[in-house]
C-alpha positions in Angstrom: 89.2 -8.3 185.7 88.9 -6.8 182.2 85.4 -6.1 181.0 84.1 -7.9 178.0 84.0 -5.8 174.8 80.7 -4.5 173.5 79.3 -6.5 170.6 80.0 -4.5 167.4 76.4 -5.0 166.3 75.2 -3.3 169.5 77.7 -0.5 169.0 76.5 0.0 165.5 72.9 0.1 166.6 73.7 2.6 169.3 75.5 4.8 166.8 72.4 4.6 164.5 70.1 5.8 167.4 71.9 9.1 167.7 69.4 11.9 166.9 71.3 14.5 165.1 68.6 17.1 165.6 69.1 16.8 169.4 72.9 16.1 169.6 75.6 18.5 168.5 78.4 17.6 166.2 81.0 17.6 169.1 78.8 15.1 171.0 78.5 12.8 168.0 82.3 12.8 167.6 82.8 12.0 171.3 80.3 9.2 171.0 82.1 7.7 168.0 85.4 7.6 170.0 83.8 6.0 173.0 82.0 3.3 171.0 85.1 2.5 169.1 87.0 2.0 172.3 84.3 -0.4 173.6 84.2 -2.8 170.6 87.8 -4.1 171.0 88.9 -6.8 173.4 92.3 -5.1 173.9 92.5 -2.0 176.1 92.9 1.0 173.8 92.5 4.7 173.7 90.7 6.4 170.8 90.6 9.8 169.1 88.9 11.3 166.1 91.0 13.5 163.8 89.4 16.1 161.6 91.4 17.9 158.8 90.1 21.2 157.4 92.1 23.1 154.9 95.1 21.0 155.5 95.1 21.6 159.3 94.4 18.7 161.6 92.9 18.8 165.1 91.6 16.2 167.5 87.8 16.7 167.8 87.2 13.9 170.4 89.3 11.6 172.5 88.9 9.0 175.3 92.2 9.9 177.1 95.0 12.5 177.0 97.3 9.8 175.7 95.4 9.7 172.4 95.2 13.5 172.3 99.0 13.9 172.9 99.9 11.3 170.2 97.7 13.1 167.7 99.1 16.5 168.5 102.6 15.3 168.0 101.7 14.3 164.5 100.1 17.7 163.8 103.2 19.5 165.1 105.4 17.4 162.8 103.0 17.6 159.8 102.9 13.9 159.3 101.9 10.6 160.9 99.4 7.7 160.6 96.3 9.7 161.6 97.1 12.5 159.0 97.9 9.9 156.3 94.7 8.0 157.0 92.6 11.2 156.9 94.2 12.4 153.7 94.1 9.1 151.8 91.0 7.5 153.4 93.0 4.3 153.9 93.9 2.2 156.9 97.3 3.1 158.4 98.4 0.2 160.6 101.4 0.4 162.9 101.8 -3.2 164.3 104.9 -2.5 166.3 106.2 1.0 167.0 109.6 -0.5 167.8 110.1 -1.3 164.1 108.1 1.5 162.5 110.3 3.4 159.9 107.7 5.6 158.1 107.4 8.0 161.0 110.4 7.3 163.1 110.4 10.4 165.3 106.7 10.0 166.1 107.1 6.3 166.7 110.0 6.9 169.2 108.1 9.5 171.2 105.0 7.3 171.2 107.0 4.3 172.6 108.3 6.6 175.3 104.7 7.4 176.1 104.0 3.6 176.5 102.3 2.8 173.2 103.1 -0.4 171.4 100.9 -0.3 168.3 98.2 1.8 166.6 95.8 1.8 163.7 94.1 4.8 162.0 91.1 4.4 159.7 90.2 7.1 157.2 86.8 8.7 157.5 85.9 10.4 154.2 83.3 12.8 155.5 83.2 15.7 152.9 85.6 17.1 150.3 86.4 20.0 152.6 86.5 17.9 155.8 88.2 14.6 156.1 89.1 12.6 159.2 90.4 9.5 160.8 89.5 7.2 163.7 92.7 6.6 165.6 93.2 3.7 168.0 96.2 3.3 170.3 97.2 0.2 172.3 100.0 -0.2 174.8 101.1 -3.6 173.5 102.6 -4.4 170.1 100.5 -6.3 167.6 97.3 -5.5 169.4 95.2 -5.4 166.3 94.6 -8.8 164.5 92.7 -9.3 161.3 89.4 -9.5 163.2 90.0 -6.3 165.1 90.9 -4.5 161.9 87.8 -5.8 160.2 85.7 -4.6 163.1 87.3 -1.2 163.0 86.8 -0.9 159.2 83.2 -1.7 159.5 82.7 0.6 162.5 84.5 3.4 160.7 82.1 3.0 157.8 79.2 3.5 160.2 81.0 6.3 161.9 81.7 8.1 158.6 78.0 8.1 157.8 77.1 9.5 161.2 79.8 12.1 161.0 78.8 13.1 157.5 75.2 13.4 158.5 76.1 15.4 161.6 78.3 17.7 159.5 75.5 18.1 157.0 73.0 18.8 159.7 75.4 21.4 161.3 75.9 23.0 157.9 72.2 23.1 157.2 71.4 24.6 160.6 74.1 27.2 160.0 72.7 28.0 156.6 69.2 28.3 158.0 70.4 30.7 160.7 72.2 32.8 158.1 69.1 32.9 155.9 67.0 33.9 158.8 69.4 36.7 159.7 69.5 37.8 156.1 65.7 38.0 156.0 65.6 39.9 159.2 68.2 42.3 157.9 66.3 42.9 154.7 63.1 43.5 156.7 64.6 46.2 158.9 66.3 47.9 155.9 62.9 48.0 154.1 61.4 49.5 157.2 64.1 52.1 157.4 63.6 52.9 153.7 60.0 53.4 154.3 60.7 55.9 157.1 63.2 57.8 154.8 60.7 57.9 151.9 58.0 59.3 154.2 60.3 62.0 155.6 61.9 63.0 152.3 59.2 62.2 149.8 61.7 60.2 147.8 61.9 57.0 145.8 62.9 53.6 147.3 66.3 53.8 145.4 66.9 57.3 146.8 66.0 56.2 150.3 68.5 53.3 150.1 71.1 55.7 148.8 70.6 57.8 152.0 71.1 54.8 154.2 74.2 53.7 152.3 75.7 57.2 152.6 75.1 57.2 156.4 76.6 53.7 156.5 79.7 54.8 154.7 80.2 58.1 156.6 79.7 56.4 160.0 81.6 53.2 159.1 78.7 51.0 160.1 76.8 48.3 158.3 73.6 49.4 156.4 71.6 47.0 158.7 72.9 48.8 161.8 72.1 52.2 160.4 68.6 50.9 159.4 68.0 49.4 162.8 69.0 52.6 164.6 66.6 54.6 162.4 63.8 52.1 163.1 64.5 52.2 166.8 64.4 56.0 166.9 61.2 56.0 165.0 59.6 53.6 167.5 60.6 55.9 170.4 58.9 59.0 168.9 55.5 59.9 170.4 52.6 59.4 168.0 51.4 62.6 166.2 47.9 63.8 167.1 
């Protein structure tokens, strides 16, 4: 007996409860795919395509069937999921037996047992776009109500994905800033050591570190850290 679909309102509410500070981007994408699968009355498999720098990859999927159908499009360089991701539009394939826009992909998809599909564009960022892809084994599986649900769901999903991407980018930026501050601190320590040993100016001390960096083919931070570490190992002078 087929299970009843999840009420779209409940799925939207569940999506809105995702705490981006506690859940990674990959987990958000997987949750999007799973929720999209649950809102439709027809058995489907779902994937999420992300396109960065013109290259598509499947970031989440509910079954290998969806993953394989996506990857066939990436290999060929065209298909409904790539078209939806690029344009932000809905790419509906009501019957793969009569599909003539992507005939090679349609034929191989029919051989895999798929009868229809729909891909909904997810405009996440200028540098990253995506699509929510839904595959059904029967033709004409997506009526107007199903398409309306998927469009609304995709709008919620796009917001969640954009927020997750923003959080991920912000966290990366914060980590890079922290690393840069730590690097600057250790370089300043090393400069202080050189200044004390050579009785030179800060500029001259940095020039010494830069020369060692160039000669040893190491980063200035690595040279500075090694100097600070050696200084810490020296016994205190009486």
